[in-house]
C-alpha positions as CSV (number, residue, x, y, z in Angstrom):
1,M,-24.1,25.6,-10.7
2,T,-26.0,23.2,-8.4
3,S,-24.6,21.8,-5.2
4,E,-24.4,18.3,-6.9
5,Q,-22.2,19.8,-9.7
6,L,-20.0,21.5,-7.1
7,L,-19.6,18.2,-5.2
8,N,-18.8,16.4,-8.5
9,D,-16.2,19.1,-9.3
10,R,-14.6,18.8,-5.8
11,F,-14.5,15.0,-6.2
12,A,-12.9,15.3,-9.6
13,A,-10.3,17.7,-8.2
14,F,-9.4,15.4,-5.3
15,V,-9.1,12.4,-7.7
16,R,-6.7,14.4,-10.0
17,A,-4.6,15.6,-7.1
18,Q,-4.4,12.4,-5.1
19,T,-4.6,9.5,-7.5
20,D,-0.8,9.1,-7.7
21,A,-0.5,8.9,-3.9
22,L,-3.3,6.4,-3.7
23,L,-1.9,4.3,-6.5
24,K,1.5,4.1,-4.7
25,T,-0.2,2.9,-1.5
26,A,-2.3,0.4,-3.4
27,Y,0.7,-0.8,-5.4
28,L,2.7,-1.5,-2.2
29,L,-0.3,-3.4,-0.8
30,T,-1.2,-5.4,-3.9
31,R,2.3,-5.7,-5.4
32,N,0.7,-5.5,-8.8
33,G,0.0,-2.4,-11.0
34,P,-3.3,-3.5,-12.5
35,D,-4.6,-4.7,-9.1
36,A,-3.5,-1.4,-7.6
37,E,-5.4,0.6,-10.2
38,E,-8.5,-1.6,-9.7
39,L,-8.3,-1.2,-6.0
40,V,-8.1,2.6,-6.2
41,Q,-10.8,2.8,-8.8
42,D,-13.1,0.5,-6.8
43,T,-12.5,2.5,-3.7
44,L,-13.3,5.8,-5.4
45,V,-16.4,4.4,-7.0
46,W,-17.5,3.2,-3.6
47,L,-16.8,6.5,-2.0
48,Y,-18.4,8.7,-4.7
49,P,-21.9,8.5,-3.3
50,R,-20.5,9.2,0.1
51,W,-18.3,12.1,-0.9
52,A,-20.0,14.6,1.4
53,Q,-18.8,12.4,4.3
54,V,-15.3,12.4,2.9
55,E,-15.3,16.1,2.7
56,A,-16.6,16.4,6.2
57,A,-13.5,14.4,7.5
58,E,-10.7,16.4,9.0
59,H,-8.1,14.8,6.7
60,Q,-9.7,13.7,3.4
61,L,-6.6,11.9,2.1
62,A,-6.3,9.9,5.3
63,Y,-10.0,9.0,5.1
64,V,-9.6,7.8,1.5
65,R,-6.3,6.0,2.2
66,K,-8.1,4.1,5.1
67,A,-10.8,3.1,2.7
68,V,-8.2,1.8,0.2
69,V,-6.6,-0.3,3.0
70,N,-9.9,-1.6,4.2
71,R,-11.1,-2.6,0.7
72,F,-7.7,-4.3,0.2
73,L,-8.0,-6.3,3.4
74,A,-11.7,-7.2,2.6
75,G,-10.9,-8.1,-1.0
76,R,-7.9,-10.3,0.0
77,R,-10.1,-12.3,2.4
78,K,-12.5,-13.0,-0.5
79,L,-9.8,-14.0,-3.0
80,A,-7.7,-16.1,-0.6
81,S,-9.4,-19.3,-1.4
82,T,-9.5,-18.9,-5.2
83,E,-6.2,-17.1,-6.0
84,V,-3.5,-18.9,-7.9
85,A,0.0,-17.2,-7.8
86,L,1.8,-17.0,-11.1
87,E,5.2,-15.6,-11.8
88,D,4.3,-12.4,-13.6
89,V,7.6,-10.5,-13.6
90,P,9.9,-11.4,-16.4
91,R,13.6,-11.9,-15.7
92,L,15.6,-9.1,-17.3
93,A,19.2,-10.0,-18.0
94,E,20.2,-6.7,-19.4
95,S,18.9,-3.2,-19.4
96,R,18.8,-1.0,-22.4
97,T,22.2,0.3,-21.6
98,G,23.6,-3.2,-21.9
99,T,24.5,-3.4,-18.3
100,D,23.8,-6.7,-16.6
101,R,21.0,-5.9,-14.0
102,T,20.2,-9.5,-13.0
103,A,21.3,-9.0,-9.4
104,E,19.2,-5.9,-9.1
105,V,16.1,-7.5,-10.5
106,D,16.7,-10.6,-8.4
107,E,16.9,-8.4,-5.2
108,R,13.8,-6.5,-6.1
109,L,11.9,-9.8,-6.8
110,R,13.1,-11.2,-3.5
111,M,11.8,-8.1,-1.7
112,W,8.4,-8.4,-3.4
113,E,8.4,-12.1,-2.3
114,V,9.2,-11.2,1.3
115,L,6.5,-8.5,1.3
116,G,4.1,-10.9,-0.2
117,G,4.9,-13.4,2.6
118,L,3.7,-11.0,5.2
119,S,0.0,-11.1,6.2
120,E,-2.1,-8.5,4.6
121,R,-2.5,-6.6,7.9
122,Q,1.3,-6.7,8.5
123,R,1.9,-5.4,4.9
124,A,-0.6,-2.7,5.4
125,A,0.9,-1.7,8.7
126,I,4.4,-1.6,7.1
127,V,3.2,0.5,4.1
128,L,1.4,3.0,6.3
129,R,4.2,3.2,8.9
130,F,7.3,3.4,6.7
131,F,6.0,4.5,3.3
132,H,3.6,7.1,4.5
133,D,5.5,7.8,7.7
134,L,2.4,7.6,9.9
135,A,2.6,7.4,13.6
136,D,1.4,4.3,15.3
137,D,-1.9,5.9,16.4
138,Q,-2.6,7.0,12.8
139,V,-1.9,3.5,11.5
140,A,-4.1,2.1,14.3
141,E,-6.9,4.4,13.1
142,A,-6.4,3.4,9.5
143,L,-6.5,-0.3,10.4
144,D,-9.3,0.0,13.0
145,C,-7.3,-1.6,15.7
146,R,-5.4,-0.7,18.9
147,V,-1.9,0.9,18.9
148,G,-0.6,-2.2,20.6
149,T,-1.9,-4.3,17.8
150,V,-0.1,-2.0,15.3
151,R,3.1,-2.3,17.2
152,S,2.8,-6.1,17.2
153,L,2.0,-6.3,13.5
154,I,5.0,-4.1,12.7
155,S,7.3,-6.0,15.1
156,R,6.4,-9.3,13.6
157,A,6.7,-8.0,10.0
158,L,10.1,-6.4,10.7
159,S,11.3,-9.7,12.3
160,A,10.3,-11.5,9.1
161,L,12.0,-8.9,7.0
162,R,15.2,-9.0,9.1
163,E,15.3,-12.8,8.7
164,S,15.0,-12.4,5.0
165,G,17.9,-10.1,4.7
166,S,15.8,-7.5,2.9
167,F,15.6,-5.2,5.9
168,A,18.4,-2.9,7.1
169,D,19.2,-1.0,10.3
170,D,21.5,2.0,10.0
171,G,22.8,1.4,13.5
172,V,21.1,4.5,15.0
173,G,17.5,3.3,15.2
174,T,16.5,4.1,11.6
175,F,15.1,1.1,9.8
176,Y,14.4,1.0,6.1
177,L,13.4,-1.5,3.4
178,R,16.1,-2.1,0.8
179,N,15.4,-1.6,-2.9
180,V,11.8,-0.3,-2.6
181,T,11.4,2.5,-5.2
């Protein structure tokens, strides 16, 4: 087996093992399943010719996650002037069990709207900090900024979430986003 085939096999193994984790991150960033899939696919296609660099990194998943975030931020800048927002989530009055789930759906839609109201960098910081439980210095590395900038991004994002009522504090310093599954 040639070295190129070995590299291809290791790339394929990484993709199989980490696609779900990368899709979850991308979904929280894009707030849309198809866009998340496209973001992950575009990132992996972009990284494939550079896979030896990825393998040389100390933490491969962190390297690829950073690439996903960077491509998301770069792509949002390109789309900002041409994007038209449409309501793409249907209202579900009842689940298959017959239980009225309107309030639950409304709360989830409200949360998505609030996350969508954050700047892309704030949303990325929140996803990396709370969903991935990364330390501020790791978030700073992923976003290519200073730790102080990360703290500011998170502080402003949390303030916006608090004002929306979609953010909770358990009273002992643990904060969490409501209804994010």
